[in-house]
A tleap script that builds the chain and sets N, CA, C and O, in Angstrom:
source leaprc.protein.ff14SB
mol = sequence {
  NMET LYS THR LEU LEU SER THR ALA VAL PHE
  SER ILE LEU ALA THR VAL ALA ALA LEU GLY
  GLN ASP ALA SER SER LYS LYS ILE VAL PHE
  ASP ILE THR SER ALA ASP PRO LYS VAL GLN
  GLU THR ALA ILE ARG HIE VAL GLY LEU MET
  ALA ASP SER TYR PRO GLY ILE GLN LEU GLU
  LEU VAL VAL TYR GLY GLY ALA LEU PRO MET
  PHE MET LYS GLU LYS SER THR VAL GLY GLU
  LYS ILE ALA GLU LEU ALA GLN ASN LYS ASN
  ILE THR PHE ALA ALA CYS GLN GLY THR MET
  LYS ARG HIE ASN VAL ASP ALA SER GLN LEU
  LEU PRO GLY VAL THR VAL VAL PRO ASP ALA
  ILE MET GLU ILE VAL THR LYS GLN ASN GLU
  GLY TRP GLY TYR ILE LYS GLU VAL ALA CTYR
}
set mol.1.N position { 0.857 -1.293 0.044 }
set mol.1.CA position { 0.007 0.048 0.048 }
set mol.1.C position { 1.174 1.457 0.084 }
set mol.1.O position { 0.883 2.495 -0.511 }
set mol.2.N position { 2.051 1.361 0.598 }
set mol.2.CA position { 3.051 2.462 1.101 }
set mol.2.C position { 3.567 2.463 -0.546 }
set mol.2.O position { 3.357 3.433 -1.274 }
set mol.3.N position { 4.082 1.562 -0.884 }
set mol.3.CA position { 4.462 1.602 -2.307 }
set mol.3.C position { 3.793 2.359 -3.652 }
set mol.3.O position { 4.174 3.123 -4.540 }
set mol.4.N position { 2.403 1.583 -3.198 }
set mol.4.CA position { 1.149 1.964 -4.189 }
set mol.4.C position { 1.030 3.721 -4.467 }
set mol.4.O position { 1.147 4.430 -5.466 }
set mol.5.N position { 0.663 4.034 -2.665 }
set mol.5.CA position { 0.664 5.818 -2.461 }
set mol.5.C position { 1.906 5.920 -3.089 }
set mol.5.O position { 1.812 6.048 -4.309 }
set mol.6.N position { 2.772 5.909 -2.746 }
set mol.6.CA position { 4.280 6.786 -3.035 }
set mol.6.C position { 4.520 6.600 -4.922 }
set mol.6.O position { 5.398 7.336 -5.374 }
set mol.7.N position { 3.991 5.934 -5.667 }
set mol.7.CA position { 4.003 5.869 -6.761 }
set mol.7.C position { 3.048 6.624 -7.517 }
set mol.7.O position { 3.388 6.862 -8.676 }
set mol.8.N position { 1.914 7.066 -7.134 }
set mol.8.CA position { 0.465 7.680 -6.997 }
set mol.8.C position { 1.258 9.230 -7.215 }
set mol.8.O position { 1.258 10.040 -8.142 }
set mol.9.N position { 1.813 9.193 -6.084 }
set mol.9.CA position { 2.287 10.998 -5.556 }
set mol.9.C position { 3.277 11.305 -6.270 }
set mol.9.O position { 3.585 12.493 -6.168 }
set mol.10.N position { 4.177 10.435 -7.261 }
set mol.10.CA position { 5.348 10.884 -7.828 }
set mol.10.C position { 4.899 10.868 -9.430 }
set mol.10.O position { 5.684 11.395 -10.218 }
set mol.11.N position { 3.581 10.245 -9.983 }
set mol.11.CA position { 3.218 10.058 -10.994 }
set mol.11.C position { 2.335 11.419 -11.042 }
set mol.11.O position { 2.373 12.120 -12.053 }
set mol.12.N position { 1.614 11.739 -10.027 }
set mol.12.CA position { 1.208 13.435 -10.031 }
set mol.12.C position { 1.872 14.043 -10.468 }
set mol.12.O position { 1.898 14.481 -11.618 }
set mol.13.N position { 2.873 14.261 -9.218 }
set mol.13.CA position { 3.968 15.376 -9.553 }
set mol.13.C position { 4.831 15.280 -10.490 }
set mol.13.O position { 5.623 16.222 -10.529 }
set mol.14.N position { 4.979 14.380 -11.358 }
set mol.14.CA position { 5.793 14.362 -12.761 }
set mol.14.C position { 4.488 14.683 -13.427 }
set mol.14.O position { 4.732 15.754 -13.984 }
set mol.15.N position { 3.357 14.399 -13.664 }
set mol.15.CA position { 2.409 14.964 -14.416 }
set mol.15.C position { 2.535 16.526 -14.197 }
set mol.15.O position { 2.827 17.190 -15.191 }
set mol.16.N position { 2.374 17.070 -13.188 }
set mol.16.CA position { 2.094 18.357 -12.868 }
set mol.16.C position { 3.339 19.467 -13.167 }
set mol.16.O position { 3.260 20.691 -13.270 }
set mol.17.N position { 4.311 18.733 -13.249 }
set mol.17.CA position { 5.621 19.392 -13.501 }
set mol.17.C position { 5.780 19.244 -15.120 }
set mol.17.O position { 6.260 20.237 -15.666 }
set mol.18.N position { 5.538 18.451 -15.727 }
set mol.18.CA position { 5.080 18.180 -17.417 }
set mol.18.C position { 4.360 19.109 -17.964 }
set mol.18.O position { 4.608 19.531 -19.093 }
set mol.19.N position { 3.102 19.664 -17.026 }
set mol.19.CA position { 2.125 20.398 -17.654 }
set mol.19.C position { 2.297 21.830 -17.556 }
set mol.19.O position { 1.681 22.644 -18.244 }
set mol.20.N position { 3.384 22.176 -16.442 }
set mol.20.CA position { 4.005 23.302 -16.077 }
set mol.20.C position { 4.752 24.129 -17.065 }
set mol.20.O position { 4.811 25.358 -17.100 }
set mol.21.N position { 5.495 22.989 -18.121 }
set mol.21.CA position { 6.309 23.575 -18.873 }
set mol.21.C position { 5.877 23.840 -20.299 }
set mol.21.O position { 5.890 22.953 -21.153 }
set mol.22.N position { 5.377 25.457 -20.605 }
set mol.22.CA position { 4.714 25.399 -21.729 }
set mol.22.C position { 5.636 26.006 -22.901 }
set mol.22.O position { 6.809 26.210 -22.587 }
set mol.23.N position { 5.335 26.247 -23.908 }
set mol.23.CA position { 6.256 26.261 -25.803 }
set mol.23.C position { 6.976 27.690 -25.311 }
set mol.23.O position { 8.056 27.945 -25.844 }
set mol.24.N position { 6.458 28.622 -24.346 }
set mol.24.CA position { 6.896 29.844 -24.014 }
set mol.24.C position { 8.635 29.558 -23.457 }
set mol.24.O position { 9.557 30.369 -23.548 }
set mol.25.N position { 8.689 28.225 -22.907 }
set mol.25.CA position { 10.075 28.455 -22.279 }
set mol.25.C position { 11.047 27.045 -23.404 }
set mol.25.O position { 12.133 26.556 -23.095 }
set mol.26.N position { 10.452 26.793 -24.323 }
set mol.26.CA position { 11.057 25.931 -25.509 }
set mol.26.C position { 11.442 26.753 -26.338 }
set mol.26.O position { 10.742 27.591 -26.907 }
set mol.27.N position { 12.986 26.506 -26.509 }
set mol.27.CA position { 13.590 27.160 -27.601 }
set mol.27.C position { 14.842 26.437 -28.428 }
set mol.27.O position { 15.918 25.989 -28.030 }
set mol.28.N position { 14.251 26.515 -29.728 }
set mol.28.CA position { 14.751 25.105 -31.015 }
set mol.28.C position { 15.794 25.967 -31.873 }
set mol.28.O position { 15.325 26.904 -32.518 }
set mol.29.N position { 17.174 25.724 -31.930 }
set mol.29.CA position { 18.228 26.039 -33.026 }
set mol.29.C position { 17.986 24.722 -33.896 }
set mol.29.O position { 17.801 23.536 -33.621 }
set mol.30.N position { 18.090 25.632 -35.324 }
set mol.30.CA position { 18.042 24.729 -36.541 }
set mol.30.C position { 19.167 24.877 -37.375 }
set mol.30.O position { 19.688 25.971 -37.590 }
set mol.31.N position { 19.727 23.357 -38.055 }
set mol.31.CA position { 20.944 23.774 -38.569 }
set mol.31.C position { 21.227 23.304 -39.700 }
set mol.31.O position { 21.358 22.090 -39.858 }
set mol.32.N position { 21.375 24.197 -40.708 }
set mol.32.CA position { 21.033 23.822 -42.607 }
set mol.32.C position { 22.515 24.244 -43.103 }
set mol.32.O position { 23.067 25.199 -42.557 }
set mol.33.N position { 22.986 23.718 -43.865 }
set mol.33.CA position { 23.835 23.637 -44.835 }
set mol.33.C position { 23.864 22.745 -46.085 }
set mol.33.O position { 24.857 22.235 -46.602 }
set mol.34.N position { 22.780 22.671 -46.409 }
set mol.34.CA position { 22.459 21.929 -47.655 }
set mol.34.C position { 21.958 22.966 -48.622 }
set mol.34.O position { 21.148 23.852 -48.348 }
set mol.35.N position { 22.535 22.754 -49.790 }
set mol.35.CA position { 22.546 23.758 -51.178 }
set mol.35.C position { 21.398 22.898 -51.441 }
set mol.35.O position { 21.271 23.111 -52.646 }
set mol.36.N position { 20.475 22.073 -51.140 }
set mol.36.CA position { 19.170 21.430 -51.522 }
set mol.36.C position { 17.883 22.137 -51.411 }
set mol.36.O position { 17.353 22.154 -50.300 }
set mol.37.N position { 17.372 22.651 -52.279 }
set mol.37.CA position { 16.015 23.715 -52.337 }
set mol.37.C position { 14.782 22.619 -51.618 }
set mol.37.O position { 13.702 23.051 -51.214 }
set mol.38.N position { 15.103 21.420 -51.566 }
set mol.38.CA position { 13.970 20.894 -50.756 }
set mol.38.C position { 14.389 20.651 -49.580 }
set mol.38.O position { 13.352 20.700 -48.919 }
set mol.39.N position { 15.028 20.476 -49.046 }
set mol.39.CA position { 16.150 20.351 -47.510 }
set mol.39.C position { 15.415 22.099 -46.916 }
set mol.39.O position { 15.049 22.601 -45.853 }
set mol.40.N position { 15.504 22.428 -48.110 }
set mol.40.CA position { 15.719 24.205 -47.448 }
set mol.40.C position { 13.986 24.351 -46.988 }
set mol.40.O position { 13.524 24.769 -45.926 }
set mol.41.N position { 13.231 23.815 -48.268 }
set mol.41.CA position { 12.062 23.973 -48.108 }
set mol.41.C position { 11.343 23.144 -46.496 }
set mol.41.O position { 10.308 23.236 -45.836 }
set mol.42.N position { 11.975 22.756 -46.471 }
set mol.42.CA position { 11.508 21.406 -45.494 }
set mol.42.C position { 11.759 22.356 -44.272 }
set mol.42.O position { 10.816 22.616 -43.525 }
set mol.43.N position { 12.813 22.801 -44.083 }
set mol.43.CA position { 13.507 23.513 -42.955 }
set mol.43.C position { 12.655 24.877 -42.736 }
set mol.43.O position { 12.599 25.315 -41.587 }
set mol.44.N position { 12.104 25.449 -43.596 }
set mol.44.CA position { 11.052 26.592 -43.334 }
set mol.44.C position { 9.698 25.923 -43.250 }
set mol.44.O position { 8.771 26.646 -42.883 }
set mol.45.N position { 9.458 24.765 -43.507 }
set mol.45.CA position { 8.285 24.137 -43.144 }
set mol.45.C position { 8.399 23.734 -41.638 }
set mol.45.O position { 7.441 23.920 -40.888 }
set mol.46.N position { 9.274 23.322 -41.306 }
set mol.46.CA position { 9.484 22.961 -40.135 }
set mol.46.C position { 9.055 24.107 -38.930 }
set mol.46.O position { 8.253 24.124 -37.997 }
set mol.47.N position { 10.166 25.150 -39.564 }
set mol.47.CA position { 9.920 26.216 -38.600 }
set mol.47.C position { 8.409 26.904 -38.203 }
set mol.47.O position { 7.803 27.292 -37.205 }
set mol.48.N position { 8.208 26.777 -39.791 }
set mol.48.CA position { 6.608 27.463 -39.709 }
set mol.48.C position { 5.526 26.796 -38.828 }
set mol.48.O position { 4.781 27.322 -38.002 }
set mol.49.N position { 5.646 25.296 -39.276 }
set mol.49.CA position { 4.626 24.691 -38.008 }
set mol.49.C position { 4.835 24.421 -36.776 }
set mol.49.O position { 3.873 24.031 -36.114 }
set mol.50.N position { 6.254 24.569 -36.094 }
set mol.50.CA position { 6.400 24.935 -34.902 }
set mol.50.C position { 5.815 26.347 -34.795 }
set mol.50.O position { 4.911 26.526 -33.978 }
set mol.51.N position { 6.098 27.009 -35.284 }
set mol.51.CA position { 5.386 28.520 -34.572 }
set mol.51.C position { 4.385 28.600 -34.788 }
set mol.51.O position { 4.026 29.708 -34.391 }
set mol.52.N position { 3.497 28.025 -35.264 }
set mol.52.CA position { 2.033 28.252 -35.841 }
set mol.52.C position { 1.669 26.890 -34.390 }
set mol.52.O position { 0.815 27.366 -33.642 }
set mol.53.N position { 2.024 25.742 -34.016 }
set mol.53.CA position { 1.349 24.954 -33.131 }
set mol.53.C position { 1.946 25.218 -31.662 }
set mol.53.O position { 1.480 24.596 -30.707 }
set mol.54.N position { 3.043 26.204 -31.487 }
set mol.54.CA position { 3.150 26.062 -30.056 }
set mol.54.C position { 4.213 27.837 -29.821 }
set mol.54.O position { 5.379 28.069 -29.501 }
set mol.55.N position { 2.813 28.869 -30.253 }
set mol.55.CA position { 3.027 30.233 -29.825 }
set mol.55.C position { 3.987 30.226 -28.628 }
set mol.55.O position { 4.062 29.320 -27.798 }
set mol.56.N position { 4.798 31.492 -28.649 }
set mol.56.CA position { 5.807 31.608 -27.682 }
set mol.56.C position { 7.278 30.688 -27.742 }
set mol.56.O position { 8.295 30.909 -27.084 }
set mol.57.N position { 7.053 29.609 -28.729 }
set mol.57.CA position { 8.434 29.480 -28.684 }
set mol.57.C position { 9.243 29.986 -29.247 }
set mol.57.O position { 8.690 30.857 -29.918 }
set mol.58.N position { 10.592 30.003 -29.468 }
set mol.58.CA position { 11.692 30.389 -29.500 }
set mol.58.C position { 12.553 29.352 -30.484 }
set mol.58.O position { 12.974 28.232 -30.196 }
set mol.59.N position { 12.691 30.160 -31.866 }
set mol.59.CA position { 13.331 29.092 -32.792 }
set mol.59.C position { 14.126 30.286 -33.920 }
set mol.59.O position { 13.757 31.384 -34.338 }
set mol.60.N position { 14.976 29.721 -34.075 }
set mol.60.CA position { 16.272 30.023 -34.870 }
set mol.60.C position { 17.287 29.365 -36.103 }
set mol.60.O position { 18.236 28.590 -35.982 }
set mol.61.N position { 16.749 29.936 -37.224 }
set mol.61.CA position { 17.527 28.905 -37.922 }
set mol.61.C position { 18.945 29.747 -38.589 }
set mol.61.O position { 19.025 30.939 -38.887 }
set mol.62.N position { 19.954 28.718 -38.694 }
set mol.62.CA position { 21.242 29.328 -38.810 }
set mol.62.C position { 21.527 28.345 -39.939 }
set mol.62.O position { 21.360 27.140 -40.123 }
set mol.63.N position { 22.155 29.637 -40.789 }
set mol.63.CA position { 22.551 28.626 -42.243 }
set mol.63.C position { 24.114 29.034 -42.592 }
set mol.63.O position { 24.566 30.126 -42.248 }
set mol.64.N position { 24.874 28.083 -43.289 }
set mol.64.CA position { 26.039 28.254 -43.390 }
set mol.64.C position { 26.198 27.430 -44.459 }
set mol.64.O position { 25.205 26.882 -44.938 }
set mol.65.N position { 27.312 27.244 -44.927 }
set mol.65.CA position { 27.979 26.488 -46.231 }
set mol.65.C position { 27.115 26.951 -47.728 }
set mol.65.O position { 26.794 27.965 -48.349 }
set mol.66.N position { 27.016 25.650 -47.795 }
set mol.66.CA position { 25.630 25.406 -49.135 }
set mol.66.C position { 24.528 26.315 -49.216 }
set mol.66.O position { 24.002 27.008 -50.087 }
set mol.67.N position { 24.354 26.049 -47.918 }
set mol.67.CA position { 22.637 26.857 -47.588 }
set mol.67.C position { 22.471 28.363 -47.711 }
set mol.67.O position { 21.349 28.863 -47.791 }
set mol.68.N position { 23.538 29.054 -47.726 }
set mol.68.CA position { 23.436 30.655 -48.131 }
set mol.68.C position { 22.630 31.054 -48.877 }
set mol.68.O position { 21.844 31.944 -48.553 }
set mol.69.N position { 22.636 30.471 -50.091 }
set mol.69.CA position { 21.667 31.170 -51.157 }
set mol.69.C position { 20.075 31.194 -50.634 }
set mol.69.O position { 19.230 31.933 -51.140 }
set mol.70.N position { 19.827 30.329 -49.616 }
set mol.70.CA position { 18.595 30.300 -49.183 }
set mol.70.C position { 18.278 31.714 -48.690 }
set mol.70.O position { 17.148 32.152 -48.908 }
set mol.71.N position { 19.194 32.478 -48.033 }
set mol.71.CA position { 18.749 33.946 -47.539 }
set mol.71.C position { 19.059 34.724 -48.421 }
set mol.71.O position { 19.106 35.910 -48.094 }
set mol.72.N position { 19.331 34.418 -49.616 }
set mol.72.CA position { 19.766 35.738 -50.677 }
set mol.72.C position { 18.709 35.984 -51.272 }
set mol.72.O position { 18.090 35.059 -51.798 }
set mol.73.N position { 18.168 37.520 -51.342 }
set mol.73.CA position { 17.332 38.035 -52.027 }
set mol.73.C position { 17.141 37.623 -53.647 }
set mol.73.O position { 16.054 37.494 -54.209 }
set mol.74.N position { 18.370 37.462 -54.214 }
set mol.74.CA position { 18.248 36.775 -55.622 }
set mol.74.C position { 18.490 35.422 -56.088 }
set mol.74.O position { 18.874 35.075 -57.205 }
set mol.75.N position { 18.191 34.650 -54.995 }
set mol.75.CA position { 18.319 33.024 -55.256 }
set mol.75.C position { 17.788 32.282 -54.234 }
set mol.75.O position { 18.163 31.112 -54.155 }
set mol.76.N position { 16.995 32.699 -53.429 }
set mol.76.CA position { 16.482 32.355 -52.152 }
set mol.76.C position { 15.319 31.781 -53.203 }
set mol.76.O position { 15.026 32.411 -54.219 }
set mol.77.N position { 14.590 30.317 -52.790 }
set mol.77.CA position { 13.659 29.541 -53.114 }
set mol.77.C position { 12.596 29.858 -52.262 }
set mol.77.O position { 11.452 29.786 -52.710 }
set mol.78.N position { 12.775 30.168 -51.200 }
set mol.78.CA position { 11.773 30.098 -50.194 }
set mol.78.C position { 11.922 31.623 -49.699 }
set mol.78.O position { 11.708 31.746 -48.492 }
set mol.79.N position { 12.165 32.517 -50.214 }
set mol.79.CA position { 12.229 34.031 -49.920 }
set mol.79.C position { 11.245 34.425 -49.428 }
set mol.79.O position { 11.213 34.788 -48.252 }
set mol.80.N position { 10.067 34.446 -50.330 }
set mol.80.CA position { 8.452 34.778 -49.693 }
set mol.80.C position { 8.197 34.319 -48.241 }
set mol.80.O position { 7.890 35.150 -47.387 }
set mol.81.N position { 8.334 32.856 -47.915 }
set mol.81.CA position { 7.876 32.217 -46.499 }
set mol.81.C position { 8.796 32.983 -45.429 }
set mol.81.O position { 8.250 33.488 -44.448 }
set mol.82.N position { 10.273 33.081 -45.615 }
set mol.82.CA position { 11.212 33.814 -44.784 }
set mol.82.C position { 10.584 35.281 -44.378 }
set mol.82.O position { 10.542 35.834 -43.280 }
set mol.83.N position { 10.237 35.594 -45.328 }
set mol.83.CA position { 9.473 37.092 -45.216 }
set mol.83.C position { 8.384 37.264 -44.147 }
set mol.83.O position { 8.287 38.149 -43.297 }
set mol.84.N position { 7.491 36.084 -44.417 }
set mol.84.CA position { 6.389 36.001 -43.759 }
set mol.84.C position { 6.839 35.489 -42.260 }
set mol.84.O position { 6.544 36.121 -41.245 }
set mol.85.N position { 7.498 34.414 -42.254 }
set mol.85.CA position { 8.013 33.958 -40.854 }
set mol.85.C position { 8.619 35.042 -40.261 }
set mol.85.O position { 8.158 35.297 -39.148 }
set mol.86.N position { 9.504 35.763 -40.643 }
set mol.86.CA position { 10.283 36.929 -39.836 }
set mol.86.C position { 9.432 37.906 -39.313 }
set mol.86.O position { 9.695 38.332 -38.188 }
set mol.87.N position { 8.202 38.460 -40.074 }
set mol.87.CA position { 7.540 39.110 -38.820 }
set mol.87.C position { 7.429 38.104 -37.282 }
set mol.87.O position { 7.319 38.835 -36.297 }
set mol.88.N position { 7.439 36.896 -37.015 }
set mol.88.CA position { 7.216 36.875 -36.188 }
set mol.88.C position { 8.596 37.067 -35.237 }
set mol.88.O position { 9.763 36.815 -35.538 }
set mol.89.N position { 8.002 37.646 -33.885 }
set mol.89.CA position { 9.476 37.936 -32.885 }
set mol.89.C position { 10.237 37.485 -32.256 }
set mol.89.O position { 11.225 37.994 -31.727 }
set mol.90.N position { 9.536 35.599 -32.232 }
set mol.90.CA position { 9.986 34.803 -32.020 }
set mol.90.C position { 10.810 33.859 -32.785 }
set mol.90.O position { 11.261 32.797 -32.356 }
set mol.91.N position { 10.956 34.327 -33.905 }
set mol.91.CA position { 11.539 33.563 -35.005 }
set mol.91.C position { 13.158 34.113 -35.430 }
set mol.91.O position { 13.178 35.276 -35.832 }
set mol.92.N position { 13.928 33.703 -35.401 }
set mol.92.CA position { 15.427 34.520 -36.255 }
set mol.92.C position { 15.766 33.524 -36.900 }
set mol.92.O position { 15.734 32.312 -36.688 }
set mol.93.N position { 16.361 34.667 -38.362 }
set mol.93.CA position { 17.043 33.517 -39.257 }
set mol.93.C position { 18.493 34.536 -39.173 }
set mol.93.O position { 18.679 35.735 -38.967 }
set mol.94.N position { 19.283 33.477 -39.422 }
set mol.94.CA position { 20.621 33.863 -39.314 }
set mol.94.C position { 21.838 33.048 -39.874 }
set mol.94.O position { 22.320 31.959 -39.560 }
set mol.95.N position { 22.202 34.132 -40.970 }
set mol.95.CA position { 23.522 33.845 -42.041 }
set mol.95.C position { 25.024 33.851 -41.089 }
set mol.95.O position { 25.274 34.369 -40.001 }
set mol.96.N position { 25.597 33.294 -41.729 }
set mol.96.CA position { 26.845 32.749 -41.215 }
set mol.96.C position { 28.111 34.121 -41.666 }
set mol.96.O position { 28.571 33.943 -42.794 }
set mol.97.N position { 28.389 34.749 -41.300 }
set mol.97.CA position { 29.384 36.023 -41.705 }
set mol.97.C position { 30.839 35.311 -42.604 }
set mol.97.O position { 31.299 35.675 -43.686 }
set mol.98.N position { 31.285 34.247 -41.735 }
set mol.98.CA position { 32.536 33.468 -42.458 }
set mol.98.C position { 32.135 33.027 -43.598 }
set mol.98.O position { 32.896 33.276 -44.533 }
set mol.99.N position { 30.747 32.185 -43.950 }
set mol.99.CA position { 30.407 31.840 -45.255 }
set mol.99.C position { 30.100 33.140 -46.157 }
set mol.99.O position { 30.274 33.189 -47.375 }
set mol.100.N position { 29.735 33.925 -45.547 }
set mol.100.CA position { 29.455 35.409 -46.644 }
set mol.100.C position { 30.601 36.083 -47.314 }
set mol.100.O position { 30.776 36.506 -48.456 }
set mol.101.N position { 31.500 36.038 -45.973 }
set mol.101.CA position { 33.435 36.522 -46.695 }
set mol.101.C position { 33.867 35.462 -47.672 }
set mol.101.O position { 34.537 35.800 -48.648 }
set mol.102.N position { 33.525 34.176 -47.476 }
set mol.102.CA position { 33.900 33.090 -48.399 }
set mol.102.C position { 33.590 33.334 -49.938 }
set mol.102.O position { 34.327 33.241 -50.920 }
set mol.103.N position { 31.498 33.872 -49.748 }
set mol.103.CA position { 31.254 33.894 -51.527 }
set mol.103.C position { 30.987 35.293 -51.517 }
set mol.103.O position { 29.930 35.819 -51.864 }
set mol.104.N position { 32.164 35.945 -51.035 }
set mol.104.CA position { 32.122 37.495 -51.315 }
set mol.104.C position { 30.517 37.921 -51.354 }
set mol.104.O position { 30.057 38.477 -52.352 }
set mol.105.N position { 29.860 37.679 -50.421 }
set mol.105.CA position { 28.523 38.387 -50.345 }
set mol.105.C position { 28.266 38.975 -49.140 }
set mol.105.O position { 28.684 38.481 -48.094 }
set mol.106.N position { 27.474 40.208 -49.184 }
set mol.106.CA position { 27.240 41.171 -47.971 }
set mol.106.C position { 26.000 41.259 -47.621 }
set mol.106.O position { 25.103 40.906 -48.386 }
set mol.107.N position { 25.773 41.733 -46.438 }
set mol.107.CA position { 24.243 41.703 -45.999 }
set mol.107.C position { 23.233 42.424 -46.611 }
set mol.107.O position { 22.045 42.156 -46.427 }
set mol.108.N position { 23.741 43.597 -47.550 }
set mol.108.CA position { 22.701 43.971 -48.445 }
set mol.108.C position { 22.160 43.228 -49.448 }
set mol.108.O position { 21.146 43.623 -50.022 }
set mol.109.N position { 22.761 42.082 -49.775 }
set mol.109.CA position { 22.480 40.915 -50.738 }
set mol.109.C position { 21.242 39.789 -50.161 }
set mol.109.O position { 20.586 38.947 -50.774 }
set mol.110.N position { 21.254 40.152 -48.846 }
set mol.110.CA position { 20.221 39.417 -47.612 }
set mol.110.C position { 18.918 39.647 -47.731 }
set mol.110.O position { 18.496 40.802 -47.794 }
set mol.111.N position { 17.960 38.379 -47.785 }
set mol.111.CA position { 16.735 39.207 -47.454 }
set mol.111.C position { 16.275 39.487 -46.097 }
set mol.111.O position { 16.444 38.827 -45.071 }
set mol.112.N position { 15.580 40.739 -46.311 }
set mol.112.CA position { 15.072 41.371 -44.933 }
set mol.112.C position { 14.866 40.280 -44.169 }
set mol.112.O position { 14.659 39.106 -44.476 }
set mol.113.N position { 14.963 40.907 -42.984 }
set mol.113.CA position { 14.891 40.218 -41.525 }
set mol.113.C position { 15.539 39.088 -41.191 }
set mol.113.O position { 15.215 38.423 -40.208 }
set mol.114.N position { 16.845 38.672 -42.255 }
set mol.114.CA position { 17.843 37.758 -41.744 }
set mol.114.C position { 19.056 38.481 -41.144 }
set mol.114.O position { 19.367 39.515 -41.735 }
set mol.115.N position { 19.733 38.170 -40.182 }
set mol.115.CA position { 20.671 38.725 -39.147 }
set mol.115.C position { 21.783 37.920 -39.882 }
set mol.115.O position { 21.723 36.981 -40.676 }
set mol.116.N position { 23.043 38.770 -39.222 }
set mol.116.CA position { 23.914 37.837 -39.355 }
set mol.116.C position { 25.062 37.795 -37.739 }
set mol.116.O position { 25.327 38.611 -36.856 }
set mol.117.N position { 25.481 36.306 -38.058 }
set mol.117.CA position { 26.142 36.064 -36.903 }
set mol.117.C position { 27.572 35.413 -37.331 }
set mol.117.O position { 27.855 34.607 -38.217 }
set mol.118.N position { 28.339 36.059 -36.381 }
set mol.118.CA position { 30.005 36.085 -37.042 }
set mol.118.C position { 30.416 34.694 -36.990 }
set mol.118.O position { 31.613 34.642 -37.272 }
set mol.119.N position { 29.859 33.366 -36.713 }
set mol.119.CA position { 30.119 32.240 -36.979 }
set mol.119.C position { 29.242 31.176 -36.539 }
set mol.119.O position { 28.900 31.002 -35.370 }
set mol.120.N position { 28.792 30.265 -37.824 }
set mol.120.CA position { 27.450 29.837 -37.015 }
set mol.120.C position { 27.460 28.460 -36.502 }
set mol.120.O position { 26.498 27.817 -36.083 }
set mol.121.N position { 28.911 28.039 -36.615 }
set mol.121.CA position { 28.669 26.667 -35.506 }
set mol.121.C position { 28.840 27.536 -34.206 }
set mol.121.O position { 27.954 27.320 -33.379 }
set mol.122.N position { 29.707 28.399 -33.868 }
set mol.122.CA position { 30.052 28.816 -33.030 }
set mol.122.C position { 28.074 29.588 -31.863 }
set mol.122.O position { 27.813 29.662 -30.662 }
set mol.123.N position { 27.367 29.906 -33.000 }
set mol.123.CA position { 26.360 30.422 -32.719 }
set mol.123.C position { 25.347 29.353 -32.145 }
set mol.123.O position { 24.658 29.596 -31.154 }
set mol.124.N position { 25.304 28.211 -32.798 }
set mol.124.CA position { 24.321 26.959 -32.658 }
set mol.124.C position { 25.228 26.135 -31.334 }
set mol.124.O position { 24.558 25.436 -30.574 }
set mol.125.N position { 26.701 26.240 -31.105 }
set mol.125.CA position { 26.999 25.772 -29.820 }
set mol.125.C position { 26.880 26.540 -28.603 }
set mol.125.O position { 26.909 26.086 -27.459 }
set mol.126.N position { 26.727 27.899 -28.997 }
set mol.126.CA position { 26.254 29.060 -28.018 }
set mol.126.C position { 24.927 28.717 -27.469 }
set mol.126.O position { 24.724 28.694 -26.255 }
set mol.127.N position { 24.020 28.449 -28.348 }
set mol.127.CA position { 22.804 28.083 -28.160 }
set mol.127.C position { 22.216 26.846 -27.453 }
set mol.127.O position { 21.172 26.721 -26.814 }
set mol.128.N position { 23.389 25.793 -27.815 }
set mol.128.CA position { 23.092 24.506 -27.046 }
set mol.128.C position { 23.216 24.439 -25.736 }
set mol.128.O position { 22.616 23.699 -24.956 }
set mol.129.N position { 24.390 25.610 -25.424 }
set mol.129.CA position { 24.734 25.793 -24.055 }
set mol.129.C position { 23.896 26.480 -23.228 }
set mol.129.O position { 23.917 26.334 -22.006 }
set mol.130.N position { 22.961 27.419 -23.961 }
set mol.130.CA position { 21.704 27.951 -23.242 }
set mol.130.C position { 20.806 26.970 -23.076 }
set mol.130.O position { 19.853 27.355 -22.398 }
set mol.131.N position { 20.719 25.630 -23.497 }
set mol.131.CA position { 19.612 24.838 -23.360 }
set mol.131.C position { 19.016 24.786 -24.572 }
set mol.131.O position { 18.265 23.814 -24.656 }
set mol.132.N position { 19.084 25.789 -26.023 }
set mol.132.CA position { 18.313 25.303 -26.623 }
set mol.132.C position { 18.534 23.792 -27.111 }
set mol.132.O position { 19.530 23.113 -26.863 }
set mol.133.N position { 17.221 23.327 -27.981 }
set mol.133.CA position { 16.742 22.112 -28.338 }
set mol.133.C position { 17.948 22.354 -29.917 }
set mol.133.O position { 18.271 23.487 -30.273 }
set mol.134.N position { 18.324 21.393 -30.474 }
set mol.134.CA position { 18.955 21.129 -31.909 }
set mol.134.C position { 18.270 20.319 -32.838 }
set mol.134.O position { 17.680 19.325 -32.415 }
set mol.135.N position { 18.255 20.632 -34.213 }
set mol.135.CA position { 17.473 20.152 -35.119 }
set mol.135.C position { 18.780 20.287 -36.000 }
set mol.135.O position { 19.292 21.396 -36.149 }
set mol.136.N position { 19.378 19.026 -36.651 }
set mol.136.CA position { 19.976 19.439 -38.188 }
set mol.136.C position { 18.896 18.975 -39.264 }
set mol.136.O position { 18.149 18.001 -39.172 }
set mol.137.N position { 18.970 19.732 -40.122 }
set mol.137.CA position { 18.162 20.136 -41.276 }
set mol.137.C position { 18.886 19.008 -42.473 }
set mol.137.O position { 19.770 19.516 -43.162 }
set mol.138.N position { 18.667 18.017 -42.654 }
set mol.138.CA position { 19.129 16.861 -43.884 }
set mol.138.C position { 18.100 16.178 -44.739 }
set mol.138.O position { 17.024 15.660 -44.439 }
set mol.139.N position { 18.757 16.325 -45.949 }
set mol.139.CA position { 17.647 15.371 -47.017 }
set mol.139.C position { 17.165 14.298 -46.329 }
set mol.139.O position { 17.892 13.909 -45.415 }
set mol.140.N position { 15.843 13.536 -46.559 }
set mol.140.CA position { 15.362 12.780 -46.206 }
set mol.140.C position { 15.375 11.650 -47.118 }
set mol.140.O position { 14.803 10.604 -46.813 }
savepdb mol mol.pdb
quit
């Protein structure tokens, strides 16, 4: 009987703790390096769905390497969706300055709403150290 009571109390406390966590305390950083437009479309879809499903969640999509054109005015295949999602104050789009330098791209060539971070990998590691969840977007 004592074990049953202890188990019941533990279950209730665990449930209350889980319910107490709302989406506003959740933070996810998405890592994308793929030049594949399908991967980029999937990443944007994931960010959009998460934002719609969990109002208040903090989301950041970090782009470097071959994915840089995703954030460029003249090359992006998802530019309209990025512009739409950038209106949400809980979504950040970050381009790697190192990648931009390697490809001779300056900030004026980026879509409105895209920020520049000095180093994408350090941005992701910093977010993870701050407790952000991590998603690597890859081809399926």
